[in-house]
N, C-alpha and C positions, 0 to 999 in steps of 0.2 A: 504493500500499501502507500504512496507517495506519502513522504514527510510532511510534505506540508497540511495534503489533509488530514493525519493524523493531529497537527496541532490545534484543528475546530473541533477534534471530540473529546466528551470523557465519560470516561466509562461508572458506571456505581461504585461504590466500595461495599457493597450492601450484596446486590443481584447481578453484579455485571451488564447492565441493560446499557448500551451502547446512546448517546447523546451529543448530538450538535451542541455546541458550545454558543450562547448568546448575548449580546450583551445585556446588561442589566440596567437599573434606575440604582441611584444610590439606597442604599438602605433595604435592598429587597435580594430573597435568595432564589435559586434554581433548587429543584427537590427530583428522585427520579420520578417518570411518570409511574412508572411497574408498583414499584414500592414506598414511594414517596421520600425515600431518605434525602438527604440533605447531600447535596452536590458540592454547590461553590454558592458565595455571597458577595454583594459588593458594599463593599465598606470603604466609604470615604475618608475614614480614619484612620486604615491600616497600617501607616507608615508612624504617626505618632504613638498608636497603640503599643507597638512593635515597641518601639523606645522606650516609653515607662514602663511597663510591663518586666521587659528584660532586663532595663538598668535596675529595676527595683528587686527584680530576682537576682542578680547580679550581687544586691549590695548585703542582702540575704545569706547567699551563699558562702560569700566572703567571711562574716557574722560566724556563719554555722561549721566553718571550719577551721577561727582561729580561737574560738573557747569552749572551753567548760562545757559537752554536752549532758554527762549524769553524771555525778558524786556520789561515789558508793561508800557507807561506812562498813568497814568489814571489820568483825571484832576489835574496835578499838581502832583501827587504822584507817586512812582515808584511802582512796583508788577514784582518778579523775579519768574518765575517758573521752579523749575529741578523736575526731577524725584521722588527723597525720598521726598521733598517739597510737591509736592502733595499729595504722600502716607501717609506721616502725618499728610494733613488738614482731609483728607479721614477720617484715623484715630478719629481725634479727633473732628470732626464733628457726629460721631456718626456711620460712616455709613461701621460698621466693615465690612459685610459681601464684599460689593464692594473692599474696601482697602486689604481686603484678595485676592480675586480675581484678582484684579489687581497687587499687588505684586507677586503672581504666574508667573502669563502669564509677566509682564513686565519686572523684576528681575532676581527672584530666576530662574524659569525653563529657560532662555535665558541663564544666566551665568554657569547652570549647566550643557547645551547641548553647547555650545564653551569651558567649561573647560574642559568635556570629551572628543571632539575630540583633544584637544591637549593634553592630557594624554595619548588617545587612540593611537596616535603619535610620540613620546615619548616612550610608552612601546613599542610599533613592535620595533620600534629604539633601544631600550637600552635591547631589550632580556629581559621587565620584565615578569612573574607569567604569564602564559596561563589564569590559572583560573583569576585573578585581570582582563586580557584582554576582557575573554569572558563576565565577570560582567559588564565591561564598554558599550559591546557593546549592551547588554540587556538593559543595563539603556536607553542605546543613542535610544533603536529600541523604547522604550516606551516614551520618553519626547520630543524627536525633531520634532514633527508638535504643541507642543502646547506653541512655539515664536510667540508670537503676538505683536512683535515691531514694525514690519513690518506696522500694523491697526491702531496703536499709532502714529507713524510718517506718514501716512496718513489724520489721525484726525485732530493733529496740522494743517498741511499745510490750509484743511476746515476751521479748524476756526479760520487763520490768512488772509485765504481770505473774509469770511464774517466781521475779525472787522479792517481790514487793513483802513478802510476809516473812523472808531469812535476813534480809540485810536493809539498814536506812538507803534511801534512794531523795537523793534532793535534785533536782533538774534547776537547770541554768540558762543561762540566755540561749546558747547555743541551740538545747533544744528546740524553742519556741521561735528560734530565726530560722532551726528548718524544716520545720511544721509550713511555717512560709511559703519557703520558697518551693516545696513542693506544693502543693496551692497555688504557687503564680505560675510553675513550671505546668502543672497538665492545663491548666485555663490559658496559658501562652499556645500550646500546642495543638490544643479543639481548637482554640478560637483564631487564630491565624492556621490556614491551611496551608502547603505546600504550591498548591493550585494558584491561589493567592498571590503569591509571595512570585512564581511565575510569570501571572498577568497583568503583575506592577509591574516585573522586570521587562515586558513583552512595551509597555506604555511608555517607560522612560526613555528606552536605550532602540526598539526596533521602528 
């Protein structure tokens, strides 16, 4: 099939029905004709929303990795846990493969993803090079689904439920920052689709 023709089509993520892309008015949505799933929407504030959400998420991500997540009172001694110390402890204990994977999924890839969202928004707003914006889009498409911080947060909550009756647990600022970051990241990924980012790229650079 012709590549230009493919650029005018979109497939439903739920039922795989093929649709032609049509121009929408501001703040309107296109739904699948078969299952009524959301295909895409026209958001006049897409760039500003992306900058605001990604900047906020980046701030809370930095806080969650810079301070203590939870303090554990263990038989009279205090243990402090945060992401960097946990990763360093894994490497010091010889768990290099586990430490490497957790470093990628809990720190490196989430930081890259949220930074690319921010850089892409700034690139659109300031009219930076189209080649630079395209490179950011391709990178974002490949890494954005590998963010595992939400799973890490769930594992912390499960561990807390099991340990709360055995040890004294004190939540610190990084724990609440981690929750806010995860919520912002989920909202960002759900409200700003790759389809809309590519459409914005086409409007600005082609």
